[in-house]
PDB file of N, CA, C and O in Angstrom:
ATOM      1  N   MET A   1       0.731  -1.161   0.065  1.00  0.00           N
ATOM      2  CA  MET A   1      -0.294  -0.224  -0.211  1.00  0.00           C
ATOM      3  C   MET A   1       0.508   1.006  -0.267  1.00  0.00           C
ATOM      4  O   MET A   1       1.607   0.761   0.231  1.00  0.00           O
ATOM      5  N   ASN A   2       0.412   2.405  -0.720  1.00  0.00           N
ATOM      6  CA  ASN A   2       1.483   3.444  -1.240  1.00  0.00           C
ATOM      7  C   ASN A   2       0.986   4.694  -0.025  1.00  0.00           C
ATOM      8  O   ASN A   2      -0.029   4.241   0.505  1.00  0.00           O
ATOM      9  N   SER A   3       1.196   5.542   0.354  1.00  0.00           N
ATOM     10  CA  SER A   3       0.822   6.548   1.506  1.00  0.00           C
ATOM     11  C   SER A   3       1.318   7.764   0.886  1.00  0.00           C
ATOM     12  O   SER A   3       2.284   7.879   0.132  1.00  0.00           O
ATOM     13  N   ALA A   4       0.608   8.555   1.263  1.00  0.00           N
ATOM     14  CA  ALA A   4       1.263  10.135   0.402  1.00  0.00           C
ATOM     15  C   ALA A   4       0.599  11.542   1.373  1.00  0.00           C
ATOM     16  O   ALA A   4      -0.584  11.881   1.391  1.00  0.00           O
ATOM     17  N   THR A   5       1.393  11.996   1.899  1.00  0.00           N
ATOM     18  CA  THR A   5       0.928  13.262   2.431  1.00  0.00           C
ATOM     19  C   THR A   5       0.864  14.007   1.595  1.00  0.00           C
ATOM     20  O   THR A   5       1.751  14.145   0.753  1.00  0.00           O
ATOM     21  N   PHE A   6      -0.209  14.667   1.629  1.00  0.00           N
ATOM     22  CA  PHE A   6      -1.081  15.623   0.823  1.00  0.00           C
ATOM     23  C   PHE A   6      -1.270  17.522   1.717  1.00  0.00           C
ATOM     24  O   PHE A   6      -1.831  17.691   2.799  1.00  0.00           O
ATOM     25  N   ASN A   7      -0.883  18.207   1.201  1.00  0.00           N
ATOM     26  CA  ASN A   7      -1.707  19.628   2.144  1.00  0.00           C
ATOM     27  C   ASN A   7      -2.331  20.188   0.582  1.00  0.00           C
ATOM     28  O   ASN A   7      -2.210  19.811  -0.583  1.00  0.00           O
ATOM     29  N   GLN A   8      -3.018  21.240   1.256  1.00  0.00           N
ATOM     30  CA  GLN A   8      -4.626  21.613   0.385  1.00  0.00           C
ATOM     31  C   GLN A   8      -3.972  22.142  -1.129  1.00  0.00           C
ATOM     32  O   GLN A   8      -4.665  22.086  -2.144  1.00  0.00           O
ATOM     33  N   THR A   9      -2.858  22.551  -1.148  1.00  0.00           N
ATOM     34  CA  THR A   9      -1.953  22.645  -2.173  1.00  0.00           C
ATOM     35  C   THR A   9      -1.927  21.988  -3.212  1.00  0.00           C
ATOM     36  O   THR A   9      -2.605  22.264  -4.202  1.00  0.00           O
ATOM     37  N   GLU A  10      -0.879  20.713  -3.095  1.00  0.00           N
ATOM     38  CA  GLU A  10      -0.558  19.644  -3.422  1.00  0.00           C
ATOM     39  C   GLU A  10      -1.822  19.150  -3.812  1.00  0.00           C
ATOM     40  O   GLU A  10      -1.947  18.812  -4.990  1.00  0.00           O
ATOM     41  N   LEU A  11      -2.940  19.025  -2.918  1.00  0.00           N
ATOM     42  CA  LEU A  11      -4.615  18.296  -3.413  1.00  0.00           C
ATOM     43  C   LEU A  11      -5.274  18.885  -4.658  1.00  0.00           C
ATOM     44  O   LEU A  11      -5.875  18.241  -5.519  1.00  0.00           O
ATOM     45  N   ALA A  12      -5.089  20.095  -4.628  1.00  0.00           N
ATOM     46  CA  ALA A  12      -5.016  21.229  -5.722  1.00  0.00           C
ATOM     47  C   ALA A  12      -5.211  20.219  -7.133  1.00  0.00           C
ATOM     48  O   ALA A  12      -6.140  19.875  -7.864  1.00  0.00           O
ATOM     49  N   LYS A  13      -3.916  20.011  -7.036  1.00  0.00           N
ATOM     50  CA  LYS A  13      -3.274  19.844  -8.320  1.00  0.00           C
ATOM     51  C   LYS A  13      -3.894  18.594  -9.153  1.00  0.00           C
ATOM     52  O   LYS A  13      -3.537  18.202 -10.264  1.00  0.00           O
ATOM     53  N   TYR A  14      -4.903  18.082  -8.330  1.00  0.00           N
ATOM     54  CA  TYR A  14      -5.364  16.673  -8.487  1.00  0.00           C
ATOM     55  C   TYR A  14      -6.874  16.615  -8.840  1.00  0.00           C
ATOM     56  O   TYR A  14      -7.779  16.003  -8.273  1.00  0.00           O
ATOM     57  N   ASN A  15      -6.893  17.289  -9.756  1.00  0.00           N
ATOM     58  CA  ASN A  15      -8.451  18.203  -9.877  1.00  0.00           C
ATOM     59  C   ASN A  15      -9.097  17.512 -11.051  1.00  0.00           C
ATOM     60  O   ASN A  15     -10.146  17.926 -11.543  1.00  0.00           O
ATOM     61  N   GLY A  16      -8.517  16.561 -11.445  1.00  0.00           N
ATOM     62  CA  GLY A  16      -9.450  15.899 -12.653  1.00  0.00           C
ATOM     63  C   GLY A  16      -9.341  16.791 -14.049  1.00  0.00           C
ATOM     64  O   GLY A  16     -10.142  16.543 -14.950  1.00  0.00           O
ATOM     65  N   GLN A  17      -8.660  17.502 -14.168  1.00  0.00           N
ATOM     66  CA  GLN A  17      -9.134  17.993 -15.515  1.00  0.00           C
ATOM     67  C   GLN A  17      -7.752  18.186 -16.352  1.00  0.00           C
ATOM     68  O   GLN A  17      -6.689  18.301 -15.743  1.00  0.00           O
ATOM     69  N   ASP A  18      -7.805  18.213 -17.656  1.00  0.00           N
ATOM     70  CA  ASP A  18      -6.348  18.777 -18.528  1.00  0.00           C
ATOM     71  C   ASP A  18      -5.668  17.602 -18.292  1.00  0.00           C
ATOM     72  O   ASP A  18      -4.480  17.618 -18.615  1.00  0.00           O
ATOM     73  N   GLY A  19      -6.338  16.046 -17.563  1.00  0.00           N
ATOM     74  CA  GLY A  19      -5.299  14.923 -17.642  1.00  0.00           C
ATOM     75  C   GLY A  19      -5.120  14.964 -16.864  1.00  0.00           C
ATOM     76  O   GLY A  19      -4.511  13.919 -16.632  1.00  0.00           O
ATOM     77  N   GLN A  20      -5.222  15.790 -15.574  1.00  0.00           N
ATOM     78  CA  GLN A  20      -4.790  15.242 -14.227  1.00  0.00           C
ATOM     79  C   GLN A  20      -5.443  14.120 -13.491  1.00  0.00           C
ATOM     80  O   GLN A  20      -6.585  13.801 -13.820  1.00  0.00           O
ATOM     81  N   PRO A  21      -4.805  13.463 -12.487  1.00  0.00           N
ATOM     82  CA  PRO A  21      -6.307  12.477 -12.024  1.00  0.00           C
ATOM     83  C   PRO A  21      -6.789  13.204 -11.284  1.00  0.00           C
ATOM     84  O   PRO A  21      -6.584  14.400 -11.077  1.00  0.00           O
ATOM     85  N   ALA A  22      -7.709  12.243 -10.686  1.00  0.00           N
ATOM     86  CA  ALA A  22      -8.963  13.015  -9.545  1.00  0.00           C
ATOM     87  C   ALA A  22      -8.515  12.340  -8.444  1.00  0.00           C
ATOM     88  O   ALA A  22      -8.263  11.135  -8.413  1.00  0.00           O
ATOM     89  N   TYR A  23      -8.390  13.321  -7.300  1.00  0.00           N
ATOM     90  CA  TYR A  23      -8.266  12.767  -5.502  1.00  0.00           C
ATOM     91  C   TYR A  23      -9.314  13.545  -4.672  1.00  0.00           C
ATOM     92  O   TYR A  23      -9.608  14.709  -4.948  1.00  0.00           O
ATOM     93  N   VAL A  24      -9.651  13.128  -4.045  1.00  0.00           N
ATOM     94  CA  VAL A  24     -10.726  13.649  -2.899  1.00  0.00           C
ATOM     95  C   VAL A  24     -10.344  13.541  -1.715  1.00  0.00           C
ATOM     96  O   VAL A  24     -10.120  12.345  -1.529  1.00  0.00           O
ATOM     97  N   ALA A  25     -10.081  14.299  -0.525  1.00  0.00           N
ATOM     98  CA  ALA A  25     -10.404  13.468   0.793  1.00  0.00           C
ATOM     99  C   ALA A  25     -11.582  13.550   1.359  1.00  0.00           C
ATOM    100  O   ALA A  25     -12.514  14.223   0.918  1.00  0.00           O
ATOM    101  N   VAL A  26     -11.603  12.880   2.354  1.00  0.00           N
ATOM    102  CA  VAL A  26     -12.586  12.927   3.341  1.00  0.00           C
ATOM    103  C   VAL A  26     -11.798  12.051   4.910  1.00  0.00           C
ATOM    104  O   VAL A  26     -11.189  11.055   5.300  1.00  0.00           O
ATOM    105  N   ASP A  27     -12.331  13.190   5.261  1.00  0.00           N
ATOM    106  CA  ASP A  27     -11.808  13.167   6.898  1.00  0.00           C
ATOM    107  C   ASP A  27      -9.799  12.577   6.933  1.00  0.00           C
ATOM    108  O   ASP A  27      -9.251  11.713   7.617  1.00  0.00           O
ATOM    109  N   GLY A  28      -9.385  13.277   6.155  1.00  0.00           N
ATOM    110  CA  GLY A  28      -7.569  13.123   5.934  1.00  0.00           C
ATOM    111  C   GLY A  28      -7.437  12.005   5.450  1.00  0.00           C
ATOM    112  O   GLY A  28      -6.289  11.561   5.413  1.00  0.00           O
ATOM    113  N   VAL A  29      -8.559  11.163   4.914  1.00  0.00           N
ATOM    114  CA  VAL A  29      -7.392  10.101   3.991  1.00  0.00           C
ATOM    115  C   VAL A  29      -8.199  10.629   2.909  1.00  0.00           C
ATOM    116  O   VAL A  29      -9.243  11.279   2.957  1.00  0.00           O
ATOM    117  N   VAL A  30      -7.326  10.112   1.654  1.00  0.00           N
ATOM    118  CA  VAL A  30      -6.750  10.781  -0.144  1.00  0.00           C
ATOM    119  C   VAL A  30      -8.247   9.263  -0.629  1.00  0.00           C
ATOM    120  O   VAL A  30      -8.546   8.239  -0.016  1.00  0.00           O
ATOM    121  N   TYR A  31      -8.731   9.785  -1.784  1.00  0.00           N
ATOM    122  CA  TYR A  31      -9.570   8.790  -2.203  1.00  0.00           C
ATOM    123  C   TYR A  31      -8.882   9.312  -3.917  1.00  0.00           C
ATOM    124  O   TYR A  31      -8.686  10.472  -4.278  1.00  0.00           O
ATOM    125  N   ASP A  32      -8.666   8.216  -4.614  1.00  0.00           N
ATOM    126  CA  ASP A  32      -8.339   8.730  -5.960  1.00  0.00           C
ATOM    127  C   ASP A  32      -9.678   8.041  -6.993  1.00  0.00           C
ATOM    128  O   ASP A  32      -9.830   6.849  -7.261  1.00  0.00           O
ATOM    129  N   VAL A  33     -10.499   9.147  -7.421  1.00  0.00           N
ATOM    130  CA  VAL A  33     -11.763   8.997  -7.997  1.00  0.00           C
ATOM    131  C   VAL A  33     -11.755   9.297  -9.555  1.00  0.00           C
ATOM    132  O   VAL A  33     -12.635   9.659 -10.335  1.00  0.00           O
ATOM    133  N   THR A  34     -10.222   8.962  -9.714  1.00  0.00           N
ATOM    134  CA  THR A  34      -9.715   9.539 -11.404  1.00  0.00           C
ATOM    135  C   THR A  34     -10.916   7.980 -11.792  1.00  0.00           C
ATOM    136  O   THR A  34     -12.124   8.213 -11.841  1.00  0.00           O
ATOM    137  N   GLY A  35     -10.636   7.177 -11.923  1.00  0.00           N
ATOM    138  CA  GLY A  35     -11.346   5.709 -12.899  1.00  0.00           C
ATOM    139  C   GLY A  35     -13.073   5.614 -12.367  1.00  0.00           C
ATOM    140  O   GLY A  35     -13.699   4.629 -12.758  1.00  0.00           O
ATOM    141  N   VAL A  36     -13.800   6.646 -11.483  1.00  0.00           N
ATOM    142  CA  VAL A  36     -15.198   6.240 -10.779  1.00  0.00           C
ATOM    143  C   VAL A  36     -15.972   7.644 -11.891  1.00  0.00           C
ATOM    144  O   VAL A  36     -15.829   8.867 -11.897  1.00  0.00           O
ATOM    145  N   ALA A  37     -16.838   6.629 -12.766  1.00  0.00           N
ATOM    146  CA  ALA A  37     -17.468   7.282 -13.982  1.00  0.00           C
ATOM    147  C   ALA A  37     -18.422   8.225 -13.061  1.00  0.00           C
ATOM    148  O   ALA A  37     -18.562   9.343 -13.555  1.00  0.00           O
ATOM    149  N   ALA A  38     -18.827   8.106 -12.335  1.00  0.00           N
ATOM    150  CA  ALA A  38     -19.696   9.777 -11.234  1.00  0.00           C
ATOM    151  C   ALA A  38     -18.878  10.400 -10.762  1.00  0.00           C
ATOM    152  O   ALA A  38     -19.064  10.866  -9.638  1.00  0.00           O
ATOM    153  N   TRP A  39     -17.367  10.690 -11.636  1.00  0.00           N
ATOM    154  CA  TRP A  39     -16.469  11.555 -11.221  1.00  0.00           C
ATOM    155  C   TRP A  39     -15.955  12.227 -12.309  1.00  0.00           C
ATOM    156  O   TRP A  39     -15.283  13.233 -12.086  1.00  0.00           O
ATOM    157  N   ALA A  40     -16.140  11.869 -13.435  1.00  0.00           N
ATOM    158  CA  ALA A  40     -15.918  11.707 -14.811  1.00  0.00           C
ATOM    159  C   ALA A  40     -15.737  13.990 -15.003  1.00  0.00           C
ATOM    160  O   ALA A  40     -16.659  14.740 -14.684  1.00  0.00           O
ATOM    161  N   GLY A  41     -14.314  14.503 -15.584  1.00  0.00           N
ATOM    162  CA  GLY A  41     -13.849  15.516 -15.673  1.00  0.00           C
ATOM    163  C   GLY A  41     -13.659  16.253 -14.274  1.00  0.00           C
ATOM    164  O   GLY A  41     -13.434  17.461 -14.199  1.00  0.00           O
ATOM    165  N   GLY A  42     -13.776  15.378 -13.131  1.00  0.00           N
ATOM    166  CA  GLY A  42     -13.283  16.032 -12.029  1.00  0.00           C
ATOM    167  C   GLY A  42     -14.257  16.409 -11.228  1.00  0.00           C
ATOM    168  O   GLY A  42     -13.818  17.095 -10.305  1.00  0.00           O
ATOM    169  N   LYS A  43     -15.718  16.202 -11.185  1.00  0.00           N
ATOM    170  CA  LYS A  43     -16.845  16.524 -11.205  1.00  0.00           C
ATOM    171  C   LYS A  43     -17.706  15.801 -10.703  1.00  0.00           C
ATOM    172  O   LYS A  43     -17.842  14.773 -11.366  1.00  0.00           O
ATOM    173  N   HIS A  44     -18.569  15.873  -9.553  1.00  0.00           N
ATOM    174  CA  HIS A  44     -19.538  15.034  -9.076  1.00  0.00           C
ATOM    175  C   HIS A  44     -21.033  15.606  -8.114  1.00  0.00           C
ATOM    176  O   HIS A  44     -20.886  15.481  -6.898  1.00  0.00           O
ATOM    177  N   HIS A  45     -21.958  16.007  -8.424  1.00  0.00           N
ATOM    178  CA  HIS A  45     -22.873  16.467  -8.030  1.00  0.00           C
ATOM    179  C   HIS A  45     -22.362  17.402  -6.857  1.00  0.00           C
ATOM    180  O   HIS A  45     -22.309  17.303  -5.631  1.00  0.00           O
ATOM    181  N   GLY A  46     -21.845  18.805  -8.242  1.00  0.00           N
ATOM    182  CA  GLY A  46     -21.060  20.042  -7.816  1.00  0.00           C
ATOM    183  C   GLY A  46     -19.899  20.248  -7.254  1.00  0.00           C
ATOM    184  O   GLY A  46     -19.213  21.268  -7.189  1.00  0.00           O
ATOM    185  N   ASN A  47     -19.722  19.075  -6.808  1.00  0.00           N
ATOM    186  CA  ASN A  47     -18.495  19.351  -6.207  1.00  0.00           C
ATOM    187  C   ASN A  47     -17.097  18.513  -6.576  1.00  0.00           C
ATOM    188  O   ASN A  47     -17.056  17.369  -7.028  1.00  0.00           O
ATOM    189  N   LEU A  48     -16.047  19.313  -6.292  1.00  0.00           N
ATOM    190  CA  LEU A  48     -14.663  19.468  -7.069  1.00  0.00           C
ATOM    191  C   LEU A  48     -13.953  18.724  -7.313  1.00  0.00           C
ATOM    192  O   LEU A  48     -13.246  19.628  -6.868  1.00  0.00           O
ATOM    193  N   ALA A  49     -13.087  17.632  -7.688  1.00  0.00           N
ATOM    194  CA  ALA A  49     -11.780  16.666  -7.332  1.00  0.00           C
ATOM    195  C   ALA A  49     -11.076  17.690  -6.875  1.00  0.00           C
ATOM    196  O   ALA A  49     -11.533  18.825  -7.013  1.00  0.00           O
ATOM    197  N   GLY A  50      -9.737  17.465  -6.199  1.00  0.00           N
ATOM    198  CA  GLY A  50      -8.676  18.129  -5.468  1.00  0.00           C
ATOM    199  C   GLY A  50      -9.015  18.735  -4.518  1.00  0.00           C
ATOM    200  O   GLY A  50      -8.440  19.809  -4.346  1.00  0.00           O
ATOM    201  N   GLN A  51     -10.117  18.301  -3.471  1.00  0.00           N
ATOM    202  CA  GLN A  51     -10.411  18.965  -2.262  1.00  0.00           C
ATOM    203  C   GLN A  51     -10.810  18.239  -1.613  1.00  0.00           C
ATOM    204  O   GLN A  51     -11.304  17.171  -1.972  1.00  0.00           O
ATOM    205  N   GLU A  52     -10.649  18.798  -0.029  1.00  0.00           N
ATOM    206  CA  GLU A  52     -10.810  17.994   0.998  1.00  0.00           C
ATOM    207  C   GLU A  52     -12.349  18.493   0.878  1.00  0.00           C
ATOM    208  O   GLU A  52     -12.662  19.631   0.525  1.00  0.00           O
ATOM    209  N   LEU A  53     -13.290  17.431   1.237  1.00  0.00           N
ATOM    210  CA  LEU A  53     -14.761  17.065   0.743  1.00  0.00           C
ATOM    211  C   LEU A  53     -15.641  16.379   2.396  1.00  0.00           C
ATOM    212  O   LEU A  53     -16.753  15.858   2.485  1.00  0.00           O
ATOM    213  N   THR A  54     -14.642  16.647   3.469  1.00  0.00           N
ATOM    214  CA  THR A  54     -15.537  15.977   4.609  1.00  0.00           C
ATOM    215  C   THR A  54     -16.737  16.848   5.053  1.00  0.00           C
ATOM    216  O   THR A  54     -17.497  16.240   5.808  1.00  0.00           O
ATOM    217  N   ALA A  55     -17.024  17.868   4.827  1.00  0.00           N
ATOM    218  CA  ALA A  55     -18.039  18.780   5.129  1.00  0.00           C
ATOM    219  C   ALA A  55     -19.526  18.719   4.163  1.00  0.00           C
ATOM    220  O   ALA A  55     -20.654  19.163   4.379  1.00  0.00           O
ATOM    221  N   VAL A  56     -18.947  17.971   3.049  1.00  0.00           N
ATOM    222  CA  VAL A  56     -19.982  17.846   2.048  1.00  0.00           C
ATOM    223  C   VAL A  56     -20.457  15.813   2.115  1.00  0.00           C
ATOM    224  O   VAL A  56     -21.605  15.369   2.089  1.00  0.00           O
ATOM    225  N   ILE A  57     -19.608  15.269   2.170  1.00  0.00           N
ATOM    226  CA  ILE A  57     -19.848  14.337   2.235  1.00  0.00           C
ATOM    227  C   ILE A  57     -20.299  13.400   3.673  1.00  0.00           C
ATOM    228  O   ILE A  57     -19.360  13.160   4.432  1.00  0.00           O
ATOM    229  N   ASP A  58     -21.379  12.982   3.988  1.00  0.00           N
ATOM    230  CA  ASP A  58     -21.477  12.550   5.505  1.00  0.00           C
ATOM    231  C   ASP A  58     -20.708  10.851   5.194  1.00  0.00           C
ATOM    232  O   ASP A  58     -20.662  10.143   4.188  1.00  0.00           O
ATOM    233  N   THR A  59     -20.406  10.759   6.008  1.00  0.00           N
ATOM    234  CA  THR A  59     -19.692   8.682   6.291  1.00  0.00           C
ATOM    235  C   THR A  59     -19.897   8.473   7.433  1.00  0.00           C
ATOM    236  O   THR A  59     -19.234   7.705   8.130  1.00  0.00           O
ATOM    237  N   LYS A  60     -20.913   9.171   7.815  1.00  0.00           N
ATOM    238  CA  LYS A  60     -21.350   8.236   9.100  1.00  0.00           C
ATOM    239  C   LYS A  60     -21.951   7.788   8.476  1.00  0.00           C
ATOM    240  O   LYS A  60     -22.664   6.862   8.862  1.00  0.00           O
TER     241      LYS A  60
END
């Protein structure tokens, strides 16, 4: 398993635009959503990849 630490600036680079992978963070964990059809183009239900989305994703 690979692990990496991202700050907000680094995470923002992975926005799913212009051939970049799409990553999102939830509760401090970064997820690669590049291959998830619902995240095509780095967007899903008004949310953008490359961001911390804990506040908008209910994980409980």
